[in-house]
PAZA-550542 format. One record per residue (C-alpha): x, y, z; residue number from 1. Coordinates in Angstrom, 3 decimals. Last residue first. Layout:
N
PT          u          v          w   pos
PT          X          Y          Z   NUM
...
***
This chain:
425
PT          u          v          w   pos
PT    -69.232     61.790    -22.728   425
PT    -70.016     59.190    -20.060   424
PT    -66.782     57.805    -18.695   423
PT    -66.102     54.049    -18.455   422
PT    -63.540     52.452    -16.208   421
PT    -62.507     48.786    -16.122   420
PT    -60.113     47.472    -13.460   419
PT    -58.964     43.863    -13.233   418
PT    -56.469     42.450    -10.769   417
PT    -55.804     38.732    -10.305   416
PT    -54.842     37.714     -6.785   415
PT    -51.593     37.502     -4.821   414
PT    -50.084     40.331     -6.843   413
PT    -46.277     40.492     -6.962   412
PT    -44.878     42.876     -4.368   411
PT    -43.920     46.382     -5.490   410
PT    -44.171     47.858     -2.006   409
PT    -47.880     46.887     -1.881   408
PT    -48.971     50.501     -1.391   407
PT    -46.515     51.786     -3.999   406
PT    -47.814     49.415     -6.655   405
PT    -51.408     50.186     -5.688   404
PT    -50.802     53.925     -6.015   403
PT    -49.334     53.469     -9.482   402
PT    -52.226     51.162    -10.417   401
PT    -54.825     53.675     -9.260   400
PT    -53.198     56.639    -11.008   399
PT    -52.770     54.717    -14.279   398
PT    -56.414     53.656    -14.174   397
PT    -57.569     57.235    -13.686   396
PT    -55.268     58.426    -16.475   395
PT    -56.774     55.935    -18.928   394
PT    -60.331     56.773    -17.835   393
PT    -59.862     60.563    -18.199   392
PT    -61.593     62.246    -15.248   391
PT    -58.344     63.487    -13.745   390
PT    -57.004     61.792    -10.668   389
PT    -57.448     62.811     -7.033   388
PT    -61.007     61.476     -6.852   387
PT    -60.011     58.101     -8.334   386
PT    -57.131     57.796     -5.895   385
PT    -59.379     58.596     -2.942   384
PT    -62.088     56.183     -4.081   383
PT    -59.566     53.339     -4.376   382
PT    -58.149     54.228     -0.967   381
PT    -61.652     54.049      0.514   380
PT    -62.443     50.750     -1.280   379
PT    -59.623     48.910      0.392   378
PT    -55.878     48.659     -0.053   377
PT    -56.004     46.065      2.707   376
PT    -53.471     46.169      5.549   375
PT    -51.135     43.164      5.839   374
PT    -48.238     45.248      7.262   373
PT    -46.252     44.648      4.042   372
PT    -49.175     46.163      2.077   371
PT    -52.220     44.179      1.016   370
PT    -54.299     43.851     -2.161   369
PT    -57.942     43.229     -1.256   368
PT    -59.292     46.316     -3.067   367
PT    -57.689     45.542     -6.419   366
PT    -57.693     41.713     -6.411   365
PT    -61.370     42.016     -5.445   364
PT    -62.358     42.692     -9.064   363
PT    -63.153     46.104    -10.522   362
PT    -65.782     48.150    -12.353   361
PT    -65.601     51.953    -12.111   360
PT    -68.390     53.807    -13.930   359
PT    -67.773     57.523    -14.447   358
PT    -70.184     60.400    -14.783   357
PT    -69.131     63.312    -17.013   356
PT    -72.406     63.475    -18.886   355
PT    -75.226     62.110    -16.717   354
PT    -76.238     58.580    -15.802   353
PT    -79.739     57.364    -15.064   352
PT    -79.801     54.398    -12.700   351
PT    -81.409     50.972    -12.942   350
PT    -81.783     47.889    -10.730   349
PT    -82.126     44.207    -11.492   348
PT    -82.629     40.911     -9.675   347
PT    -81.132     37.503    -10.346   346
PT    -83.236     34.387     -9.866   345
PT    -81.199     31.305     -9.031   344
PT    -82.498     27.891     -8.025   343
PT    -79.465     25.998     -9.396   342
PT    -77.464     27.308     -6.465   341
PT    -73.711     27.954     -6.141   340
PT    -72.461     28.222     -9.735   339
PT    -72.883     31.978    -10.030   338
PT    -72.488     34.100     -6.917   337
PT    -75.617     34.852     -4.853   336
PT    -77.585     38.048     -5.496   335
PT    -77.126     41.830     -5.369   334
PT    -79.241     44.322     -7.310   333
PT    -79.084     47.584     -5.350   332
PT    -75.318     47.717     -4.906   331
PT    -74.148     50.112     -7.601   330
PT    -72.053     51.998     -5.091   329
PT    -72.163     55.780     -4.983   328
PT    -69.501     58.464     -5.135   327
PT    -70.474     62.121     -5.048   326
PT    -67.917     64.906     -5.240   325
PT    -66.211     63.619     -8.365   324
PT    -67.502     66.525    -10.451   323
PT    -68.959     64.154    -13.003   322
PT    -70.608     61.866    -10.520   321
PT    -68.869     58.621     -9.638   320
PT    -70.703     55.332     -9.809   319
PT    -68.477     52.728     -8.179   318
PT    -68.921     49.038     -8.960   317
PT    -70.382     46.697     -6.315   316
PT    -67.904     43.839     -5.722   315
PT    -69.516     40.742     -7.206   314
PT    -71.939     38.342     -5.532   313
PT    -74.000     37.883     -8.686   312
PT    -74.859     41.446     -9.698   311
PT    -77.494     42.915    -11.993   310
PT    -77.507     46.176    -13.908   309
PT    -79.571     48.616    -15.920   308
PT    -77.717     51.778    -16.925   307
PT    -79.851     54.488    -18.541   306
PT    -77.978     57.088    -20.572   305
PT    -81.228     57.533    -22.555   304
PT    -79.686     57.219    -26.002   303
PT    -76.395     55.489    -25.141   302
PT    -78.273     52.689    -23.335   301
PT    -75.885     50.712    -21.123   300
PT    -76.764     47.167    -20.053   299
PT    -74.973     45.909    -16.964   298
PT    -73.496     42.597    -15.834   297
PT    -71.614     42.017    -12.603   296
PT    -70.170     38.590    -11.880   295
PT    -68.868     36.427     -9.045   294
PT    -67.995     32.896    -10.077   293
PT    -68.024     29.697     -8.028   292
PT    -65.862     26.623     -7.698   291
PT    -66.699     24.171     -4.914   290
PT    -65.991     21.211     -7.188   289
PT    -69.385     19.617     -6.455   288
PT    -70.934     20.496     -9.827   287
PT    -69.227     23.445    -11.502   286
PT    -69.313     22.666    -15.214   285
PT    -72.464     21.213    -16.719   284
PT    -75.693     21.992    -14.916   283
PT    -74.464     24.526    -12.369   282
PT    -72.422     26.518    -14.888   281
PT    -75.144     26.424    -17.553   280
PT    -77.891     27.568    -15.182   279
PT    -75.709     30.247    -13.631   278
PT    -74.812     31.788    -16.986   277
PT    -78.463     31.809    -18.072   276
PT    -79.636     33.430    -14.850   275
PT    -76.863     36.020    -15.216   274
PT    -78.037     36.887    -18.748   273
PT    -81.684     37.011    -17.690   272
PT    -80.775     39.396    -14.868   271
PT    -78.931     41.735    -17.238   270
PT    -81.996     42.232    -19.471   269
PT    -81.362     44.172    -22.676   268
PT    -83.077     41.757    -24.993   267
PT    -81.180     39.657    -27.526   266
PT    -81.066     36.359    -25.687   265
PT    -79.290     33.326    -27.170   264
PT    -76.232     33.453    -24.887   263
PT    -73.488     31.708    -26.845   262
PT    -70.903     34.415    -26.170   261
PT    -71.602     34.253    -22.442   260
PT    -71.284     30.468    -22.321   259
PT    -67.971     30.425    -24.187   258
PT    -66.467     33.251    -22.146   257
PT    -67.556     31.600    -18.894   256
PT    -65.934     28.339    -19.989   255
PT    -62.718     30.236    -20.754   254
PT    -62.858     31.740    -17.247   253
PT    -63.361     28.230    -15.883   252
PT    -60.139     27.158    -17.597   251
PT    -58.346     30.245    -16.292   250
PT    -59.491     29.476    -12.737   249
PT    -58.053     25.968    -12.988   248
PT    -54.835     27.397    -14.563   247
PT    -53.950     29.924    -11.884   246
PT    -56.131     31.221     -9.088   245
PT    -59.203     30.396     -7.064   244
PT    -62.762     31.655     -7.398   243
PT    -63.634     32.961    -10.862   242
PT    -64.051     36.742    -11.106   241
PT    -66.423     38.419    -13.530   240
PT    -66.919     41.742    -15.340   239
PT    -69.554     42.203    -18.029   238
PT    -70.709     45.339    -19.866   237
PT    -73.611     44.923    -22.300   236
PT    -74.206     47.554    -24.968   235
PT    -77.356     49.148    -26.379   234
PT    -77.842     50.068    -30.025   233
PT    -81.429     48.825    -30.168   232
PT    -80.437     45.210    -29.573   231
PT    -77.277     44.376    -27.641   230
PT    -73.607     44.623    -28.553   229
PT    -71.579     42.699    -25.943   228
PT    -68.542     43.790    -23.933   227
PT    -66.146     41.645    -21.909   226
PT    -64.292     41.283    -18.638   225
PT    -62.813     38.194    -17.049   224
PT    -60.697     37.433    -14.001   223
PT    -59.701     33.772    -13.529   222
PT    -55.972     33.781    -14.088   221
PT    -53.098     32.641    -16.237   220
PT    -49.353     32.982    -15.779   219
PT    -49.887     33.874    -12.141   218
PT    -51.414     36.786    -10.237   217
PT    -53.017     38.002    -13.457   216
PT    -53.181     41.649    -14.534   215
PT    -55.907     43.348    -16.609   214
PT    -56.378     47.112    -16.936   213
PT    -59.215     48.682    -18.930   212
PT    -60.217     52.005    -20.467   211
PT    -63.551     53.062    -21.956   210
PT    -65.211     56.238    -23.266   209
PT    -69.010     55.956    -23.241   208
PT    -71.167     58.292    -25.361   207
PT    -71.406     55.821    -28.250   206
PT    -69.521     52.588    -27.519   205
PT    -66.335     52.146    -29.510   204
PT    -65.283     48.686    -28.440   203
PT    -62.084     48.083    -26.465   202
PT    -59.414     46.219    -28.337   201
PT    -58.426     42.556    -28.345   200
PT    -61.347     41.963    -25.996   199
PT    -60.409     39.092    -23.674   198
PT    -60.456     35.549    -25.030   197
PT    -56.991     35.980    -26.573   196
PT    -55.606     36.627    -23.114   195
PT    -56.770     33.176    -22.080   194
PT    -55.094     31.508    -25.033   193
PT    -51.839     33.333    -24.342   192
PT    -52.037     32.417    -20.644   191
PT    -52.661     28.757    -21.472   190
PT    -49.623     28.795    -23.778   189
PT    -47.540     30.394    -21.032   188
PT    -48.826     27.746    -18.649   187
PT    -47.692     25.024    -21.051   186
PT    -44.229     26.554    -21.317   185
PT    -44.133     26.842    -17.519   184
PT    -45.075     23.188    -17.176   183
PT    -42.221     22.208    -19.485   182
PT    -39.815     24.478    -17.608   181
PT    -40.930     23.017    -14.301   180
PT    -40.448     19.471    -15.582   179
PT    -36.968     20.317    -16.850   178
PT    -36.072     21.940    -13.522   177
PT    -37.430     18.969    -11.597   176
PT    -35.420     16.603    -13.776   175
PT    -32.289     18.651    -13.131   174
PT    -32.967     18.753     -9.388   173
PT    -33.504     14.986     -9.441   172
PT    -30.123     14.497    -11.111   171
PT    -28.474     16.857     -8.615   170
PT    -30.058     14.969     -5.722   169
PT    -28.802     11.694     -7.215   168
PT    -25.288     13.100     -7.406   167
PT    -25.405     14.206     -3.773   166
PT    -26.792     10.803     -2.765   165
PT    -23.983      9.057     -4.638   164
PT    -21.393     11.340     -3.050   163
PT    -22.698     10.436      0.391   162
PT    -22.741      6.778     -0.621   161
PT    -19.125      6.865     -1.804   160
PT    -18.010      8.645      1.376   159
PT    -19.618      6.139      3.730   158
PT    -18.563      3.043      1.801   157
PT    -14.945      4.291      1.570   156
PT    -14.985      5.197      5.269   155
PT    -16.104      1.675      6.189   154
PT    -13.540      0.057      3.779   153
PT    -10.417      1.826      5.096   152
PT     -9.486     -0.840      7.646   151
PT    -10.546     -3.616      5.292   150
PT     -7.552     -2.691      3.134   149
PT     -7.360     -3.085     -0.630   148
PT     -4.663     -4.337     -3.011   147
PT     -4.384     -7.845     -1.585   146
PT     -3.569     -9.163     -5.058   145
PT     -1.925     -6.845     -7.616   144
PT     -3.458     -5.566    -10.817   143
PT     -5.905     -3.421     -8.908   142
PT     -9.679     -2.973     -9.034   141
PT    -12.219     -0.429     -7.811   140
PT    -15.961     -1.022     -8.212   139
PT    -18.841      1.368     -7.420   138
PT    -22.312     -0.127     -7.129   137
PT    -25.849      0.966     -7.958   136
PT    -29.258     -0.340     -6.928   135
PT    -27.766     -1.684     -3.719   134
PT    -31.053     -1.796     -1.862   133
PT    -32.655      0.051      1.050   132
PT    -34.538      2.504     -1.155   131
PT    -31.177      3.567     -2.576   130
PT    -27.832      2.239     -1.388   129
PT    -24.601      2.599     -3.321   128
PT    -22.819     -0.715     -2.751   127
PT    -18.999     -0.506     -2.640   126
PT    -17.072     -3.370     -4.284   125
PT    -13.291     -3.532     -3.833   124
PT    -11.370     -5.846     -6.145   123
PT     -8.019     -7.610     -6.381   122
PT     -6.155     -9.436     -9.153   121
PT     -6.962     -7.449    -12.334   120
PT     -5.445     -8.604    -15.640   119
PT     -8.873     -8.691    -17.353   118
PT    -11.699     -7.412    -15.134   117
PT    -13.653     -5.419    -17.732   116
PT    -13.138     -8.023    -20.472   115
PT    -14.226    -10.833    -18.125   114
PT    -17.517     -9.137    -17.198   113
PT    -19.792    -11.723    -18.848   112
PT    -17.708    -14.533    -17.246   111
PT    -16.704    -17.015    -19.924   110
PT    -12.985    -16.442    -19.318   109
PT    -13.594    -17.655    -15.758   108
PT    -13.046    -15.498    -12.733   107
PT    -10.509    -15.230     -9.907   106
PT     -9.742    -12.146     -7.817   105
PT     -7.439    -12.840     -4.903   104
PT     -8.029    -10.065     -2.378   103
PT    -11.765     -9.783     -2.997   102
PT    -13.154     -6.960     -0.878   101
PT    -16.922     -6.710     -0.536   100
PT    -19.542     -4.185      0.496    99
PT    -23.110     -5.490      0.814    98
PT    -26.307     -5.650     -1.221    97
PT    -25.497     -9.060     -2.761    96
PT    -27.331     -8.140     -5.960    95
PT    -24.427     -5.910     -6.964    94
PT    -21.757     -8.502     -6.112    93
PT    -23.442    -11.598     -7.505    92
PT    -24.119     -9.772    -10.769    91
PT    -20.457     -8.710    -10.912    90
PT    -19.248    -12.317    -10.553    89
PT    -21.264    -13.705    -13.404    88
PT    -24.846    -13.136    -14.471    87
PT    -26.319    -10.938    -17.164    86
PT    -24.821     -7.941    -18.925    85
PT    -26.204     -4.749    -20.436    84
PT    -23.529     -2.491    -21.902    83
PT    -24.595      1.198    -21.809    82
PT    -25.314      2.975    -25.090    81
PT    -29.122      2.759    -24.703    80
PT    -28.805      4.524    -21.349    79
PT    -27.620      7.695    -23.029    78
PT    -29.296     10.443    -20.961    77
PT    -28.781      9.385    -17.348    76
PT    -25.753      7.178    -18.061    75
PT    -23.860     10.009    -19.820    74
PT    -21.141      8.281    -21.803    73
PT    -17.711      9.926    -21.820    72
PT    -16.248      7.914    -24.689    71
PT    -12.705      6.498    -24.531    70
PT    -13.702      3.828    -22.058    69
PT    -10.951      2.456    -19.820    68
PT    -12.260      4.128    -16.635    67
PT    -15.601      2.373    -16.932    66
PT    -18.982      3.895    -16.142    65
PT    -22.595      2.675    -16.384    64
PT    -22.064     -1.067    -16.780    63
PT    -25.593     -2.434    -16.699    62
PT    -27.131     -5.240    -14.671    61
PT    -29.087     -8.479    -15.127    60
PT    -29.101    -11.427    -12.677    59
PT    -31.580    -10.634    -11.217    58
PT    -34.170     -8.160    -12.458    57
PT    -33.682     -4.756    -14.056    56
PT    -35.247     -1.303    -13.567    55
PT    -32.215     -0.043    -11.701    54
PT    -29.484     -2.697    -11.674    53
PT    -26.545     -0.327    -11.963    52
PT    -22.797     -0.475    -12.515    51
PT    -19.762      1.670    -11.876    50
PT    -16.154      0.929    -12.754    49
PT    -12.751      2.181    -11.774    48
PT     -9.465      0.673    -12.861    47
PT     -5.858      0.757    -11.656    46
PT     -6.300      2.112     -8.135    45
PT     -2.842      3.119     -6.825    44
PT     -3.429      6.784     -7.683    43
PT     -5.875      7.180     -4.791    42
PT     -6.095     10.924     -4.018    41
PT     -5.141     12.040     -7.520    40
PT     -7.350      9.483     -9.250    39
PT    -10.081     10.445     -6.792    38
PT     -9.904     14.046     -7.956    37
PT    -10.426     13.116    -11.598    36
PT    -13.271     10.808    -10.637    35
PT    -14.970     13.619     -8.718    34
PT    -14.648     16.054    -11.615    33
PT    -16.232     13.576    -14.043    32
PT    -18.953     12.809    -11.507    31
PT    -19.694     16.528    -11.148    30
PT    -19.718     17.063    -14.919    29
PT    -22.252     14.271    -15.360    28
PT    -24.348     15.598    -12.474    27
PT    -24.588     19.103    -14.028    26
PT    -24.912     21.958    -11.519    25
PT    -21.341     21.895    -10.266    24
PT    -20.056     24.615     -7.944    23
PT    -20.203     22.437     -4.818    22
PT    -17.995     19.832     -6.515    21
PT    -15.094     22.254     -6.829    20
PT    -15.323     23.403     -3.218    19
PT    -15.604     19.813     -1.984    18
PT    -12.499     18.776     -3.924    17
PT    -10.469     21.710     -2.592    16
PT    -11.562     20.844      0.927    15
PT    -10.620     17.196      0.443    14
PT     -7.191     18.033     -0.955    13
PT     -6.490     20.461      1.899    12
PT     -7.616     17.860      4.457    11
PT     -5.310     15.254      2.912    10
PT     -2.351     17.641      3.048     9
PT     -3.067     18.597      6.650     8
PT     -3.544     14.943      7.645     7
PT     -0.139     13.806      6.485     6
PT     -0.213     11.500      3.483     5
PT     -0.472      7.772      3.936     4
PT      2.254      5.510      2.477     3
PT      1.154      3.567     -0.629     2
PT      0.000      0.000      0.000     1
***
């Protein structure tokens, strides 16, 4: 055996090795670096080999690494290039689930691993445990007999298994990253589809100037707003909020879009529209999932400036008078959210608007946003920002969102945020 190095030199080598390995993010590169270091620490080892029985049955196994190979095969990505053997001395070792030292290595020329063990006289087998079994094994061989010491075997098993677990963690981290990236690509596609269901541009409604802001808490969300031409030159204004967040809410939002755009009615009755939406949701989509939808639907008549509305559990929109001195809530036609009860009969209310009045429709992601102290933005702050801004819808929205960003200290939204403002010309 080679003489041992002094402990300071060995400690320096180990620390340098650990520092190098800690910077690796690719398991193949980490194993390559580890093998290079081990050749420096243990130059007396003539050959190194690794094998695996993952996914195989006795007596089959694969050679996953071999120090005499010219190619640097990646066993995690190129499994089809790995030799698959059956039986022989190496099968007995890996299925034996225990460390072994063979001081006088003997095998027959017919042994499946004969070419890997040729000219070698001693062997050290270190099981790499996973799920309580030696699913992988590291092998070291020497050309001389009695080339390995039982005294160093416990530490060799310990260190090899720690490195094996570190490598496995890096492999799992890589798979997790790939899975996350795939999911993220899918979520981006869902988000693009969802965005396409919103109005590509705001309609030109006579005597009503519009502006809108839409922001999801995640890639996709469950807020929804839309506009519908109605008979006699009237227009329908819809804002809705699906319970929950992310992809499930986005799917239900798409369902809402489909139902709303297939509504057969042509009359200007908001309550009939909400009744129809509720009937379809309860009958075909919501069931026992616990999902519900809040919605506010109004019909605006440009001729009479009459606004008829109905609400299904949604935040009452603000009706601001032209001079901004009077702010009222459109809260006279409240009912249960959609998708809760099949027995649903929405009610209606009407108001007469005047030139300069503003309608402010929003979802709870606006008023329920919190600051670092967990205070709600609230309806009072929303009113204050709207009163301080000009009466232009675009500028009003910009003022609210700027204030909201400062209030939340720039934190990402925890809920979808939708704000639609219409000003009567």
